Wavefront OBJ file of the C-alpha trace (Angstrom):
o trace
v 25.945 -21.147 2.518
v 26.284 -17.365 2.309
v 24.312 -17.418 -0.951
v 21.411 -19.195 0.748
v 21.439 -16.691 3.597
v 21.536 -13.807 1.109
v 18.634 -15.305 -0.838
v 16.519 -15.806 2.300
v 17.270 -12.295 3.563
v 16.336 -10.820 0.192
v 13.073 -12.751 0.029
v 12.227 -11.677 3.593
v 12.939 -8.048 2.646
v 10.648 -8.303 -0.372
v 7.886 -9.625 1.850
v 8.485 -6.983 4.535
v 8.110 -4.172 1.993
v 4.712 -5.375 0.826
v 2.041 -2.688 1.004
v 0.175 -2.200 4.287
v -2.583 -0.291 2.502
v -4.281 -0.959 -0.810
v -7.236 0.171 -2.892
v -10.272 -1.735 -4.066
v -12.650 -0.178 -6.572
v -16.112 -1.191 -7.791
v -14.841 -1.477 -11.403
v -11.574 -1.337 -13.331
v -12.761 1.057 -16.062
v -15.125 4.011 -15.815
v -17.058 6.156 -18.275
v -18.206 9.746 -17.776
v -20.986 9.938 -15.183
v -20.182 6.601 -13.503
v -20.155 6.368 -9.712
v -16.665 5.403 -8.504
v -16.422 3.702 -5.111
v -12.919 3.404 -3.663
v -12.318 1.256 -0.578
v -9.092 1.813 1.374
v -7.957 -1.535 2.758
v -5.400 -2.074 5.554
v -3.341 -5.225 6.039
v -2.597 -5.435 9.752
v -1.370 -9.039 9.704
v 1.545 -8.186 11.991
v -0.888 -6.502 14.437
v 1.446 -3.550 15.050
v -0.396 -0.661 13.382
v -1.860 2.025 15.655
v -1.647 5.121 13.432
v -2.286 5.674 9.725
v -1.873 8.903 7.803
v -1.923 9.064 4.005
v -3.233 10.905 1.013
v -5.297 9.463 -1.819
v -4.373 11.386 -4.959
v -6.705 11.517 -7.940
v -6.883 13.444 -11.195
v -9.691 15.973 -10.771
v -10.191 16.169 -14.535
v -11.074 12.444 -14.449
v -13.003 12.171 -11.162
v -14.709 14.618 -8.827
v -14.840 13.906 -5.092
v -18.295 13.386 -3.585
v -18.057 11.899 -0.098
v -15.999 9.718 2.244
v -16.559 7.778 5.425
v -14.950 5.328 7.807
v -16.027 1.741 8.363
v -17.631 2.022 11.814
v -17.000 -1.606 12.785
v -13.273 -1.282 12.109
v -12.749 2.181 13.586
v -15.080 2.021 16.620
v -12.136 2.059 19.036
v -10.169 4.715 17.161
v -9.486 7.918 19.097
v -9.369 10.023 15.945
v -10.605 9.427 12.399
v -10.579 12.192 9.844
v -10.851 12.467 6.074
v -10.818 15.764 4.190
v -9.724 17.302 0.910
v -6.309 18.766 1.664
v -5.818 19.893 -1.922
v -8.140 19.920 -4.883
v -6.880 16.488 -5.935
v -5.896 14.803 -2.638
v -8.083 13.176 -0.009
v -6.196 13.104 3.309
v -7.046 10.215 5.629
v -5.946 9.937 9.263
v -6.721 7.315 11.925
v -5.249 6.978 15.403
v -5.932 4.222 17.908
v -4.898 4.427 21.575
v -3.248 1.015 21.357
v -2.445 -1.398 18.553
v -4.632 -3.976 20.345
v -7.689 -1.892 19.356
v -6.929 -2.188 15.634
v -8.544 -5.114 13.797
v -6.103 -7.884 12.875
v -5.817 -9.060 9.260
v -7.110 -7.250 6.198
v -9.923 -4.784 6.858
v -11.640 -1.802 5.246
v -10.577 1.444 6.898
v -12.560 3.917 4.845
v -14.279 4.456 1.541
v -14.671 7.393 -0.796
v -17.128 8.160 -3.583
v -16.291 9.974 -6.783
v -18.103 10.766 -10.022
v -16.234 10.031 -13.236
v -15.796 13.178 -15.362
v -14.450 11.238 -18.352
v -13.282 7.720 -19.177
v -10.414 6.449 -16.995
v -9.089 3.356 -15.229
v -9.050 2.613 -11.505
v -5.241 2.802 -11.595
v -5.550 6.596 -11.694
v -5.799 6.644 -7.879
v -2.571 6.516 -5.861
v -1.416 6.749 -2.263
v 0.979 9.551 -1.328
v 2.723 10.628 1.891
v 2.039 7.338 3.652
v 2.873 7.258 7.365
v 2.217 4.100 9.392
v 3.215 3.912 13.057
v 2.854 1.679 16.092
v 1.297 2.707 19.420
v 4.567 4.360 20.506
v 4.582 6.608 17.430
v 7.522 4.773 15.864
v 7.208 4.606 12.101
v 6.618 1.045 10.900
v 6.983 1.681 7.208
v 6.845 4.365 4.611
v 5.359 2.231 1.871
v 6.349 3.357 -1.589
v 4.794 1.743 -4.620
v 6.889 -1.412 -5.073
v 6.707 -3.595 -8.119
v 7.040 -7.046 -6.557
v 7.311 -9.003 -9.851
v 10.054 -6.683 -11.097
v 11.977 -7.011 -7.820
v 11.746 -10.778 -7.981
v 12.874 -10.768 -11.626
v 15.924 -8.660 -10.694
v 16.731 -11.051 -7.861
v 16.546 -14.070 -10.173
v 18.637 -12.300 -12.801
v 21.304 -11.487 -10.195
v 21.371 -15.080 -8.985
v 21.740 -16.240 -12.607
v 24.718 -13.915 -13.149
v 26.331 -15.144 -9.931
v 25.864 -18.771 -11.049
v 27.268 -18.032 -14.504
v 30.333 -16.312 -13.020
v 30.928 -19.191 -10.618
v 30.705 -21.723 -13.453
v 33.036 -19.634 -15.631
v 35.525 -19.273 -12.753
v 35.457 -23.013 -12.048
v 36.284 -23.850 -15.688
v 39.497 -21.777 -15.690
v 42.703 -23.857 -15.456
v 44.534 -23.601 -12.154
l 1 2 3 4 5 6 7 8 9 10 11 12 13 14 15 16 17 18 19 20 21 22 23 24 25 26 27 28 29 30 31 32 33 34 35 36 37 38 39 40 41 42 43 44 45 46 47 48 49 50 51 52 53 54 55 56 57 58 59 60 61 62 63 64 65 66 67 68 69 70 71 72 73 74 75 76 77 78 79 80 81 82 83 84 85 86 87 88 89 90 91 92 93 94 95 96 97 98 99 100 101 102 103 104 105 106 107 108 109 110 111 112 113 114 115 116 117 118 119 120 121 122 123 124 125 126 127 128 129 130 131 132 133 134 135 136 137 138 139 140 141 142 143 144 145 146 147 148 149 150 151 152 153 154 155 156 157 158 159 160 161 162 163 164 165 166 167 168 169 170 171 172 173 174 175
């Protein structure tokens, strides 16, 4: 029974650490001179988010920043929305709602940014840094690091296999 509880708790933890924010791009590969559109998506399925603060890091030798903007339909009730270059290679994005009830529920586009490709690169060159997500009381919900879900699940299955092997080996020993 304790193994089942451990398995369920682990699976719940894997699900709870899923990313609240993600990127969508208009292509997966870019050549020099291409327009790169990056959409910053938020998953507010739990309906608790009221504050978002993060950086979008990019390699300035691969892409040059052009412009950014917020999706007006999704941020119309936000008290503060701001996006600016905080460093030569980081776009800082901040949104604050008065209450989590003002934030759209489900997956929605928070903001978008436009870049021009300086040389050939893939969309995976963009990454989130310094992610801060909070509820309407200012309590941090999650600091979402990049988590490899398939690798975590593989490690879980490997651990369960080792536990099963050890149990079988222990059961075959004479008393």
